[in-house]
C-alpha positions in Angstrom: 84.5 123.2 93.8 82.0 120.4 94.3 82.3 117.5 92.0 79.7 115.0 90.8 81.8 112.3 92.5 81.4 114.2 95.9 77.6 114.2 95.5 77.6 110.6 94.4 79.7 109.5 97.4 77.3 111.2 99.8 74.3 109.5 98.1 76.1 106.2 98.5 76.5 106.8 102.2 72.9 108.2 102.6 71.3 105.4 100.6 73.9 102.5 100.4 73.6 100.6 97.1 73.7 97.3 99.1 70.2 98.1 100.3 68.9 98.2 96.8 66.9 95.2 95.4 69.0 92.7 93.5 67.3 93.5 90.2 67.8 97.2 90.5 70.2 99.5 88.7 71.5 102.2 91.1 74.3 104.7 91.2 75.8 107.1 88.7 74.3 106.0 85.4 75.4 108.8 83.1 78.2 111.3 83.1 81.7 112.1 84.3 82.1 111.8 88.0 85.1 114.2 87.9 83.0 117.0 86.5 82.1 120.0 88.6 78.5 120.6 89.8 76.8 123.7 90.9 73.1 123.0 90.1 71.2 119.8 90.9 67.7 118.8 89.9 65.8 115.9 91.7 62.9 114.2 90.1 60.9 110.9 90.2 61.7 110.0 86.6 63.9 111.4 83.8 61.3 112.3 81.2 61.6 114.6 78.2 60.0 117.3 80.4 62.4 116.9 83.3 65.4 116.4 81.0 64.6 119.7 79.2 64.2 121.5 82.5 67.6 120.3 83.6 69.2 121.5 80.3 67.3 124.8 80.3 68.2 125.5 83.9 71.9 124.6 83.4 71.9 121.7 85.9 75.0 119.5 85.9 73.3 116.6 87.7 69.9 115.0 87.9 69.2 112.8 90.9 66.3 110.7 89.6 64.6 108.1 91.7 63.8 105.8 88.8 66.9 104.6 86.9 67.6 105.4 83.3 68.9 102.5 81.1 67.0 100.1 83.4 66.9 97.4 80.7 69.8 96.2 78.6 70.3 98.7 75.8 72.0 97.6 72.5 72.0 101.0 70.9 71.5 104.7 71.9 70.4 106.8 68.9 68.0 109.6 68.1 65.7 107.0 66.6 64.0 106.5 70.0 62.6 109.0 72.5 64.8 107.7 75.2 67.9 107.9 73.0 67.1 111.5 72.0 66.6 112.4 75.7 69.8 110.8 76.9 72.0 112.0 74.1 70.7 115.6 74.7 71.6 115.2 78.4 75.1 113.9 77.5 75.6 116.7 75.0 74.7 119.3 77.7 77.0 117.7 80.2 74.2 116.6 82.6 75.0 113.5 84.7 72.3 111.2 86.1 72.4 109.4 89.5 69.6 107.0 90.6 69.3 105.7 94.2 65.9 104.0 93.6 65.2 101.1 96.0 68.2 101.9 98.2 66.4 105.3 98.7 63.1 103.5 99.4 64.7 101.5 102.2 67.2 103.8 103.8 66.7 105.8 107.0 65.2 109.1 106.0 64.2 107.6 102.6 60.9 107.6 100.8 59.1 105.2 103.1 60.1 107.2 106.2 58.9 110.4 104.4 55.5 108.6 103.8 55.3 107.6 107.5 56.1 111.1 108.6 53.5 112.6 106.2 50.9 110.3 107.8 52.1 111.1 111.3 52.8 107.5 112.2 54.5 106.7 115.5 56.6 103.8 116.6 57.7 103.4 113.0 59.9 100.3 112.2 60.8 98.4 109.0 58.0 96.3 107.6 60.5 93.7 106.4 63.9 93.5 108.1 67.0 92.8 106.0 70.1 91.0 107.1 73.3 93.1 106.9 76.2 92.1 104.8 77.9 88.9 105.9 81.0 89.6 108.0 84.0 87.6 109.3 86.5 88.2 112.0 90.1 87.6 111.1 92.6 86.9 113.8 96.3 87.1 112.9 99.3 86.1 115.0 102.1 88.4 114.3 105.5 89.4 115.9 106.0 92.9 117.3 108.2 94.0 114.4 105.4 93.2 111.9 102.4 94.4 113.8 102.0 97.9 112.3 102.9 96.8 108.8 100.3 93.9 108.9 97.7 96.1 110.5 98.1 98.8 107.8 97.9 96.2 105.1 94.6 94.6 106.2 93.0 98.0 106.8 93.9 99.0 103.3 92.4 95.8 102.0 89.0 96.4 103.6 89.2 95.1 107.2 88.5 97.1 110.3 85.3 99.0 109.5 82.6 99.2 112.2 79.8 101.6 111.4 81.2 105.1 110.9 84.7 104.0 112.2 87.6 102.5 110.3 90.9 100.9 111.2 89.2 99.2 114.2 91.1 96.2 115.7 91.9 94.4 119.0 95.4 93.4 120.0 96.4 91.0 122.7 100.0 90.0 123.6 100.9 86.3 124.0 103.4 83.6 123.2 103.4 81.5 120.1 105.3 78.2 119.6 106.5 76.3 116.5 108.7 73.4 115.6 110.2 73.8 112.1 110.8 70.7 110.0 113.8 70.1 107.8 112.4 72.1 104.9 111.4 75.0 107.0 113.1 78.4 106.8 111.9 80.3 110.0 112.1 84.1 110.2 112.9 83.8 113.9 114.5 81.0 115.9 115.8 77.8 114.4 114.3 74.7 112.7 114.6 71.3 114.4 113.5 72.5 117.8 110.5 74.0 119.5 110.6 77.8 119.6 108.7 80.2 121.8 108.1 83.7 120.3 106.4 86.8 121.7 103.5 87.6 119.4 100.4 89.7 119.1 96.9 88.4 118.3 95.6 91.0 115.9 91.8 90.9 115.3 89.6 92.9 112.9 86.2 92.6 111.3 86.1 92.1 107.5 83.3 91.8 105.0 83.0 88.2 103.8 83.4 89.5 100.2 86.8 91.0 101.0 88.3 88.2 103.1 90.5 86.7 100.3 92.0 90.1 99.5 92.6 90.8 103.2 94.4 87.4 103.7 96.5 88.0 100.6 97.5 91.5 101.9 98.3 90.0 105.3 100.6 87.3 103.8 102.4 89.9 101.7 103.1 92.1 104.8 103.9 89.3 107.2 107.5 88.2 107.6 106.7 84.6 108.5 107.0 81.8 106.0 103.7 80.4 107.2 101.7 83.0 109.1 99.1 81.7 111.5 95.6 83.1 111.3 92.0 82.2 111.8 88.9 83.4 110.0 85.5 83.2 111.9 82.2 83.6 110.0 79.8 85.8 112.0 76.1 85.7 112.2 74.6 88.5 110.0 73.2 91.4 112.0 69.8 92.8 111.2 70.0 96.2 109.6 68.2 99.0 111.2 66.6 99.6 107.9 64.6 97.4 105.6 61.7 97.3 103.1 58.6 99.2 103.8 57.5 100.7 107.2 54.8 100.0 109.8 53.6 102.3 112.6 50.4 103.5 114.3 48.3 106.6 113.8 47.9 109.1 116.6 44.3 107.9 117.1 42.0 105.3 115.6 40.1 106.4 112.5 37.9 104.9 109.9 39.2 103.6 106.6 37.2 106.3 104.8 38.8 109.1 106.9 42.2 107.7 106.6 41.9 107.6 102.8 40.9 111.3 102.8 43.9 112.1 105.0 46.2 110.2 102.6 44.8 112.2 99.6 45.5 115.5 101.3 48.9 114.6 102.7 50.2 113.3 99.4 48.4 115.7 97.1 47.0 112.6 95.3 44.5 113.1 92.4 42.6 110.1 93.6 42.8 107.3 96.1 41.6 103.8 95.5 40.5 101.8 98.5 39.9 98.1 99.2 37.9 97.3 102.3 34.9 98.4 104.3 34.8 102.2 104.5 33.7 102.1 108.2 36.3 99.6 109.4 38.7 100.9 112.1 42.2 101.8 111.1 45.1 102.2 113.6 48.2 100.2 112.5 49.4 101.2 109.1 51.9 99.5 106.8 53.4 101.5 103.9 55.6 100.7 100.9 56.1 103.3 98.2 55.6 102.7 94.5 54.4 99.3 93.3 54.7 97.6 96.7 52.4 94.5 96.2 55.3 92.2 97.3 55.0 93.6 100.8 51.3 92.6 101.2 52.1 89.4 103.0 54.5 91.2 105.3 51.7 93.7 106.2 49.4 90.9 107.0 52.0 89.0 109.0 52.8 92.2 111.0 49.1 92.7 111.9 48.5 95.9 110.0 44.9 97.2 109.6 45.8 99.0 106.4 48.5 98.6 103.8 49.2 101.7 101.8 51.2 101.5 98.6 51.1 103.2 95.2 49.6 100.5 93.1 49.0 96.7 93.1 47.7 94.1 90.7 44.0 93.2 90.7 44.7 89.8 92.2 46.5 91.5 95.1 43.3 93.4 95.8 41.4 90.1 96.0 44.1 88.6 98.2 43.9 91.6 100.6 40.1 91.1 100.8 40.5 87.4 101.6 43.0 88.1 104.3 41.1 90.9 106.0 43.5 93.8 105.4 42.4 97.1 103.8 44.4 98.6 100.9 44.8 102.3 100.2 46.3 103.1 96.8 47.0 106.8 96.1 49.1 106.0 93.0 52.8 105.4 92.2 53.6 109.0 91.6 51.9 110.3 94.8 53.7 107.9 97.1 57.2 108.7 95.6 57.2 112.3 94.5 57.2 113.4 98.2 60.5 111.6 98.6 62.3 113.3 95.8 61.1 116.6 97.1 62.6 115.7 100.5 65.8 114.5 98.9 66.3 118.0 97.4 66.3 119.3 100.9 68.8 116.7 102.1 71.2 117.6 99.3 70.8 121.3 99.8 71.7 121.0 103.5 74.7 118.7 102.8 76.0 121.0 100.0 75.1 124.6 100.9 77.0 125.9 97.9 74.8 124.1 95.5 71.5 125.1 94.0 69.2 122.1 94.4 65.5 121.9 93.5 62.8 119.3 92.8 61.6 119.3 89.2 59.0 121.9 88.6 57.9 120.4 85.3 57.3 116.8 86.5 53.6 115.9 86.7 51.5 112.9 87.6 50.8 111.2 84.2 47.4 109.9 85.1 44.3 112.0 85.4 40.7 111.2 86.4 37.8 111.6 83.9 
């Protein structure tokens, strides 16, 4: 039996919440993670239509790109459309998970799907992000304590490198100490210099976990005053980040590129800023409302910045800075991602029935 927790844990690995924007609300937002799941619906937004589809089709989980309960909520009642929708989902036992900006940024996420749809090559993050701050902890420990201390720090969060855990380095050596009158040494005697065979045990540790790791080490260590060092490490750049930038297979005009975008994303319309006949080769993309990445696209030398929507003044700023804009709409730039996510989940969990919402629609239409 697959549980909602199992699907949520996979989504956390696929689109780690630490890659979400600081203002975002990602993760399991509604439901019991211990509950079983057999049917999963993916959608861009939980709307009355997609919620009704989930209930009618007996889904136990909705994976919605946009979060529910995005703003602080003081009451949840049938007096509001959102309240009626969420209460109906809860009554039907439908959970909701949202990966949102973590899914935008992750490898294989929406921005990568966009780049693939546009056949971009040499794709890289438009804005690199620093990884979580790490430390290295080095602990000096006698042989009798080595395994106990190592187990304790691993359990407290140390020793993770990529997809590996319980990673450490151990080097044998000799430690010395001279215990004062009030000392109570575990080995040797106070009042004279002692030499003790010890191990230097090293492991990486997230900066946020260092206090817990040190506390666990002290509890497992037999020494009255364990010797240890903590070294802050320079943050590594993640292999993911905000937006993407790449190059087209061949140079085209802005007019032709906009037509390509409309077909590739099934967009009802595409708005464009820039000379229709200008040459386009290097393309920056950011799904949804990506105006914040305009400066990054300019700095990276993009000919065109494609995003769902921007403010009017961003259009003027793009004109002034000599970069074209292609705007196929918020829905068009993100719906492709939730369709792809259904495929990812179906491959990861072959026993589940997973589908992208069939009732979800672009809310805008052209007169």
